[in-house]
KOLDO-722271 format. One record per residue (C-alpha): residue in three letters; z, y, x; residue number from 1. Coordinates in pm, 1 decimal. Each point is the difference from the previous one (the first is absolute). Layout:
 resn       c3       c2       c1 resi
  ALA        Z        Y        X  NUM
...
//
This chain:
 resn       c3       c2       c1 resi
  MET  11290.7  -7258.1  -2836.3    1
  ARG   -257.8    -31.6    279.0    2
  LEU      1.1   -298.5    237.2    3
  ILE   -187.2    -82.9    318.1    4
  GLN    -41.8   -300.2    225.7    5
  PHE      3.7     86.0    368.8    6
  GLU     58.0   -128.2    349.7    7
  ASN    299.1    142.0    184.1    8
  SER    -14.2     99.7    366.6    9
  HIS     58.7   -366.4     95.9   10
  GLY   -292.5   -125.9   -210.3   11
  GLN    220.2   -152.0   -270.5   12
  ARG   -109.7     26.6   -362.2   13
  GLN    228.4    191.3   -234.2   14
  VAL     -4.5    160.7   -345.0   15
  GLY    112.7    357.5    -42.8   16
  VAL     71.3    255.1   -270.8   17
  ILE   -158.0    340.1     68.6   18
  GLU    235.0    296.7    -22.1   19
  GLY   -155.9    317.8    133.7   20
  ASP   -126.3    -79.8    349.2   21
  LEU    251.1   -278.2     58.2   22
  ILE    -33.1   -372.9    -59.1   23
  GLN    312.1   -152.8   -154.8   24
  VAL    -19.7   -362.3    115.3   25
  LEU     63.6   -265.7   -263.8   26
  ARG    257.3   -254.7    117.3   27
  GLU   -112.6   -352.7     87.0   28
  THR   -350.3     50.1   -140.6   29
  ALA   -315.0    -75.4    197.5   30
  SER   -262.5     33.5   -273.4   31
  THR    -61.2    154.7   -339.8   32
  ARG   -121.5   -336.3   -126.0   33
  GLU    332.1   -164.2     83.9   34
  LEU    182.1    292.3   -163.6   35
  ALA   -208.7    -29.9   -316.9   36
  LEU     44.3   -377.0    -31.2   37
  ALA    374.7     41.5     43.6   38
  ALA      4.0    263.6   -275.6   39
  ILE   -181.2   -241.1   -234.2   40
  ARG    241.1   -284.1     78.5   41
  ASN    300.0    229.1    -48.5   42
  ALA   -137.9    139.2   -329.4   43
  ARG      4.5    352.6    143.7   44
  SER   -250.8    281.6     24.7   45
  LEU   -127.7     78.9    348.5   46
  SER    210.3    317.5      9.4   47
  GLU    309.4   -197.1    -98.1   48
  GLU    -67.5   -253.2    275.4   49
  VAL    -34.2    282.3    253.3   50
  LEU    331.3    151.2   -112.2   51
  ALA    171.1   -339.4     10.2   52
  ARG   -108.8    -59.3    360.0   53
  GLY     73.2    352.6    114.9   54
  THR   -144.1    198.8    288.7   55
  ASP    115.7     94.3    345.2   56
  SER    -17.2    367.8     87.7   57
  SER   -242.4     52.3    283.2   58
  GLU   -163.3    272.1    199.8   59
  GLN   -338.1   -174.8    -10.3   60
  SER   -271.5    257.4    -61.4   61
  TYR   -255.7    -89.4   -265.5   62
  ALA   -253.6    244.1    146.8   63
  LEU     38.8   -158.3    344.7   64
  ALA    -43.6   -351.9   -141.2   65
  LEU   -324.8    112.4   -165.2   66
  GLN   -117.5    172.2    316.0   67
  GLU     67.5   -309.2    210.3   68
  GLY   -177.9   -231.0   -247.3   69
  ARG    313.3   -200.8    -81.9   70
  VAL    -22.9     37.0   -378.7   71
  LEU   -138.0   -311.9   -169.2   72
  PRO   -157.2    -45.0   -343.3   73
  PRO    290.7     25.2   -247.0   74
  LEU    -49.5   -355.7   -131.7   75
  ASP   -164.4   -295.8    173.7   76
  HIS     33.7   -373.5     60.3   77
  GLU     69.0   -170.9    332.8   78
  ASP   -297.9   -226.4    -77.3   79
  PRO   -298.0    232.3    -74.8   80
  ALA   -169.1   -275.5   -202.7   81
  HIS    277.1     39.7   -259.8   82
  CYS    -71.7    370.4    -53.7   83
  LEU   -289.2     68.3   -240.4   84
  ILE   -170.9    340.7      1.8   85
  SER   -196.2     80.7   -316.7   86
  GLY    -94.0    293.9   -215.9   87
  THR   -145.1    135.0   -320.4   88
  GLY   -273.2    259.0    -39.2   89
  LEU   -119.4    239.1   -268.8   90
  THR    361.4     50.3   -106.3   91
  HIS     34.6    377.0     40.3   92
  LEU   -147.2    275.0   -213.5   93
  GLY   -302.4    127.1    189.5   94
  SER    -44.6   -316.1    205.8   95
  ALA   -321.3    -94.0   -179.6   96
  SER   -151.2    342.8     64.5   97
  THR     74.5    -45.0    368.8   98
  ARG   -172.5   -335.5      9.6   99
  ASP   -268.6     36.6   -259.8  100
  LYS    -22.5    362.2   -121.2  101
  MET    121.4   -118.0   -338.3  102
  HIS      9.4    351.6   -138.4  103
  GLN   -379.3     -5.9     -4.9  104
  GLN     -9.0   -320.2   -203.6  105
  LYS    -34.2    -11.9   -378.2  106
  VAL    332.9   -164.6    -68.8  107
  ALA    -78.6    -44.4   -370.3  108
  ASP   -297.9   -218.7     89.3  109
  ASP    140.7   -319.9    149.5  110
  ALA   -345.9   -114.6    109.3  111
  ALA    -30.3    309.8    220.2  112
  LEU    313.6    -81.9    199.6  113
  THR      0.4   -171.3    335.8  114
  ASP    248.0   -284.7     53.5  115
  THR    225.5    242.5    189.2  116
  ALA      5.4    250.8   -283.2  117
  ARG     39.8   -272.5   -259.4  118
  ILE    311.9   -145.8    164.8  119
  PHE    143.9    349.5     32.3  120
  GLN    -67.4     62.9   -369.3  121
  TRP    172.0   -327.5    -89.5  122
  GLY    301.8    121.5    194.9  123
  LEU      5.4    327.7   -193.0  124
  GLU    -12.3   -191.2   -327.1  125
  GLY    230.3   -294.0     76.3  126
  GLY    174.1     41.5    334.3  127
  ARG    325.0    139.6   -139.4  128
  PRO    113.9   -250.1   -264.0  129
  ALA    338.6      9.5   -168.5  130
  PRO    278.4   -133.7    226.4  131
  GLY     10.4   -378.7     -2.1  132
  THR   -360.5    -39.1   -115.3  133
  VAL   -315.9    -83.0    195.2  134
  GLY   -259.3    269.7     67.6  135
  VAL   -348.3    -16.7    146.9  136
  GLN    -16.2   -135.6    353.1  137
  PRO   -102.9    238.2    281.5  138
  GLU   -236.8    -42.9    290.3  139
  TRP    186.1   -211.2    260.1  140
  PHE    -70.9    -73.4    364.5  141
  TYR    138.9   -201.5    289.7  142
  LYS     72.0    199.9    314.0  143
  GLY    142.5   -258.9    238.9  144
  ASP    329.1   -143.7    115.8  145
  GLY    276.5    154.9    207.4  146
  SER   -205.9    -25.8    319.3  147
  ILE   -217.6    295.8   -105.5  148
  VAL    293.6    241.0    -33.4  149
  VAL     48.0    263.2    270.4  150
  ARG    333.1    172.7     29.4  151
  PRO     37.0    373.4    -73.3  152
  GLY   -129.8    203.5    292.5  153
  GLN   -235.4   -270.3    128.2  154
  ALA   -379.8     16.8     -7.3  155
  PHE   -219.3   -193.4   -240.0  156
  GLN   -235.6   -244.6    171.3  157
  SER   -349.2     67.4   -134.3  158
  PRO   -236.9   -291.8     70.7  159
  THR   -323.2     62.9    189.9  160
  TYR   -207.1    -96.4   -305.1  161
  ALA    174.3    255.8   -224.8  162
  GLU   -215.9    268.4   -159.3  163
  ASP    293.7    223.1    -88.7  164
  ALA    370.0     37.4     80.3  165
  GLY    142.1    179.8   -299.5  166
  GLU    345.2     69.3   -137.8  167
  GLU    134.6    -73.2   -347.0  168
  PRO    328.2    180.9    -72.6  169
  GLU    193.5   -212.0   -246.1  170
  LEU    336.6   -111.8   -120.0  171
  THR     92.9   -359.9     71.8  172
  GLY    234.1   -228.4   -187.8  173
  LEU    207.6   -227.7    224.9  174
  TYR    121.7   -332.0   -143.8  175
  VAL    178.9   -321.5     90.3  176
  ILE     -7.6   -325.6   -194.0  177
  GLY    349.7   -125.7    -74.6  178
  ASP    130.7   -355.5     22.2  179
  ASP    -66.9    -20.4   -375.9  180
  GLY   -373.5     59.1     49.8  181
  LYS     17.3    344.2   -161.9  182
  PRO   -138.7    320.3    157.2  183
  TYR    246.2    278.2     83.9  184
  ARG   -109.7    352.6     84.6  185
  VAL    185.4    115.3    310.8  186
  GLY   -134.9    355.0    -22.4  187
  PHE   -295.8    223.0     76.7  188
  ALA   -157.7    144.8    314.3  189
  LEU   -285.2    224.7    102.0  190
  GLY   -308.5   -194.8    104.7  191
  ASN   -334.3     43.6    172.6  192
  GLU   -237.9   -266.2   -129.4  193
  PHE   -254.6     41.1    281.6  194
  SER   -349.8   -106.3   -116.5  195
  ASP   -373.7      9.3     74.5  196
  HIS   -139.4    223.9   -274.6  197
  VAL   -355.1     19.5    136.6  198
  MET    -32.2   -376.5    -26.6  199
  GLU    146.5      9.5   -350.7  200
  ARG   -249.5    266.9   -105.9  201
  ARG   -294.0   -226.0     85.2  202
  ASN     91.3   -231.4   -285.6  203
  TYR    323.4    -35.6   -197.3  204
  LEU     -9.8   -375.4     69.1  205
  TYR     77.9     93.7    362.2  206
  LEU    339.8    127.3   -112.5  207
  ALA    167.6   -321.1    120.5  208
  HIS   -150.5     40.6    348.7  209
  SER     95.6    367.0     17.0  210
  LYS    368.5    -76.2    -58.1  211
  LEU     46.1   -253.4    281.7  212
  ARG    143.9    255.8    241.7  213
  ASN    337.6    112.4    130.9  214
  CYS    245.0    187.0   -218.6  215
  SER    332.0    178.2     44.8  216
  TYR    291.5     89.6   -225.7  217
  GLY    331.6    178.0     41.8  218
  PRO    168.4    118.6    205.3  219
  GLU    264.0     10.8   -274.8  220
  LEU     82.1   -220.1   -297.2  221
  ARG    101.6    197.5   -307.3  222
  VAL    251.3   -197.4   -204.8  223
  GLY     17.4     47.6   -376.5  224
  GLU   -233.4    120.4   -271.7  225
  LEU   -315.6    194.4     79.4  226
  PRO    -38.3    357.8   -129.5  227
  ARG   -274.1     22.7   -262.3  228
  HIS   -177.3    285.0    179.6  229
  LEU    -48.4      1.8    375.8  230
  ALA   -209.2    237.5    211.0  231
  GLY    -67.2    -62.3    367.1  232
  THR   -236.4    110.5    275.0  233
  SER   -263.2   -205.2    180.2  234
  ARG   -108.4    153.1    329.7  235
  ILE   -227.9    -91.7    290.3  236
  ARG     54.2    157.8    341.0  237
  ARG   -256.5      7.3    279.2  238
  GLY    170.2    115.9    314.9  239
  ASP    201.1    310.4    -82.3  240
  GLU   -210.8     85.7   -306.1  241
  VAL     31.1   -108.2   -363.3  242
  LEU   -337.4   -156.3    -80.9  243
  TRP     71.2    -55.8   -369.6  244
  GLU    291.9     40.1   -238.4  245
  LYS     46.7    -61.3   -371.0  246
  GLU    271.8    -52.4   -257.4  247
  PHE     28.6   -344.1   -155.8  248
  LEU    186.1    -85.1   -318.9  249
  SER    178.9   -317.1   -103.5  250
  GLY    273.7   -119.8   -230.4  251
  GLU    -60.3   -128.8   -351.7  252
  ASP    -79.3    345.9   -142.7  253
  ASN   -309.0     -0.4    222.9  254
  MET   -104.2   -360.1    -60.7  255
  CYS   -196.4   -181.2   -267.7  256
  HIS    203.2   -319.0     51.1  257
  SER    375.8    -37.5    -25.1  258
  LEU    179.3   -148.4    299.6  259
  GLU    127.5   -278.3   -226.1  260
  ASN   -357.4    -92.2    -90.6  261
  LEU   -117.0      1.4    362.9  262
  GLU    295.7   -213.3    106.4  263
  TYR    -53.3   -249.8   -280.7  264
  HIS   -366.7    -52.9     82.1  265
  HIS     85.1    -69.8    363.5  266
  PHE    298.1   -228.4    -45.3  267
  LYS   -141.1   -192.5   -296.3  268
  TYR   -162.4   -230.2    256.6  269
  ALA    229.3   -292.8     84.0  270
  GLN   -111.3    -10.4    365.2  271
  PHE    156.0    345.4     46.5  272
  LEU    347.1   -121.8    -99.3  273
  ARG     98.7   -202.3    307.7  274
  PRO    372.3     54.4     69.1  275
  GLY     71.8    214.9    303.5  276
  ASP   -347.8    152.7     25.2  277
  VAL    -61.2    372.9     40.7  278
  HIS   -266.4    192.1   -193.8  279
  VAL   -130.8    346.6     83.1  280
  HIS   -216.7    143.1   -277.3  281
  PHE   -204.7    319.8     24.4  282
  PHE    -17.1    180.8   -334.8  283
  GLY   -320.0    200.0     58.4  284
  THR   -106.0    360.0     49.8  285
  ALA   -246.4    262.3   -122.8  286
  THR    -22.6    193.1    329.9  287
  LEU   -224.3   -101.8    289.7  288
  SER   -140.1    210.5    284.1  289
  VAL   -325.8   -198.5    -12.0  290
  ALA    -65.8    158.9   -340.6  291
  ASP    -21.3    333.0    186.8  292
  ASN   -242.6   -151.9    254.5  293
  ILE    260.0    -23.9    276.5  294
  ARG    -75.2   -251.3    275.4  295
  THR    297.4    -93.5    212.7  296
  GLN    -16.4   -100.7    364.3  297
  VAL    211.4   -164.7    266.6  298
  GLY    295.2    221.0     85.7  299
  ASP     38.8    155.4   -345.5  300
  ARG    345.8    -17.4   -160.4  301
  PHE     83.1    -55.2   -365.3  302
  GLU    311.7    164.5   -144.7  303
  ILE    119.3    -91.7   -348.6  304
  SER    305.2    181.1   -129.9  305
  MET    200.1     38.6   -319.2  306
  PRO    339.8    175.5    -15.9  307
  GLU    162.7   -280.8   -200.0  308
  PHE    -74.6   -250.2    279.1  309
  GLY    139.8    182.3    301.7  310
  ALA   -193.3    -13.4    326.5  311
  PRO   -381.7    -13.4    -15.3  312
  LEU   -199.6   -313.7     70.7  313
  ILE   -213.5     65.4    309.9  314
  ASN   -265.6   -229.9    149.0  315
  GLY   -289.2     44.5    242.6  316
  ILE   -331.7   -184.7     44.8  317
  GLU   -108.1   -227.2    285.1  318
  VAL   -290.0   -242.6     36.6  319
  SER     81.2   -369.3      7.2  320
  GLU   -217.3   -222.1    216.6  321
  GLN    153.1   -315.6   -144.3  322
  GLY   -206.0   -239.2   -207.2  323
  ILE   -282.6   -246.3     46.1  324
  ALA   -372.5     22.9     71.5  325
  PRO   -276.4   -173.9   -197.2  326
  GLY     -8.8   -363.4    101.4  327
  ASP    363.4    -15.7    110.0  328
  VAL     84.7   -248.9   -274.1  329
  ARG    -30.1   -352.4    141.2  330
  ALA    -29.1   -332.9   -178.2  331
  LEU    253.1   -262.4    104.3  332
//
């Protein structure tokens, strides 16, 4: 089952089930978050809650809703401060070679490894523990709250001080915290974890700075278990030309951490278990255009696609003039 959140022609929020090019509108449902919390309270799966509510047949075109920019992120919170965006890195096979040319390191000699390669090696050795047991913790980063999310089809706002505006094609896990303070996975979506890789390359301690950018995920929420092997395409268009294109792999067969391990090491923190909150977690990637010396520019478009997730996630790039100048902070 694939769900979307969207605005109808009157600007009202609705949730829909995608069937071909038509949106089957879920009855009396304004948000995926409300749907998920109801499923938890009713002791149902999300699919069961959808079936219990039922849909109204419609002639609403999914393609037209995308074209008109009416498709929203598939899970959000009406108060952006209660939506946490985070992620884990060095989780996919090959991700260390992208960031640190690990294949040239002497893995047998721990002293020869950089911190990046060492964390990746720890993941290979202990990131897939037996179910119900604790494995090694991954690299983790804070991305922002719900205010940084741009809807599918919209442009990322790259700040004037940015040194790079680069894509990261990833899978995202979408979660709500139930009334019982437990995390519940609503499903998965395609994501573009937009980052500043040139800044990050200067020093790995700049990783935190490089992540404080927009992101996007969707347009569709895939309900249910994730296939173990997934192959998608990450593409950058400049005008009518394809500037760069590459396959990216995900799913647990292509990762050095299990999803259970990544989820545990995020939700083990009590401050992430506030009832009603939404969490969007990027699971990482091994494929970046910056590794092929691609420099994006205003007007370029990112396209991230994977057959199992329906329509591609498309975003452009604009420059944001918002922010402050040195000296703008005033003492009271």
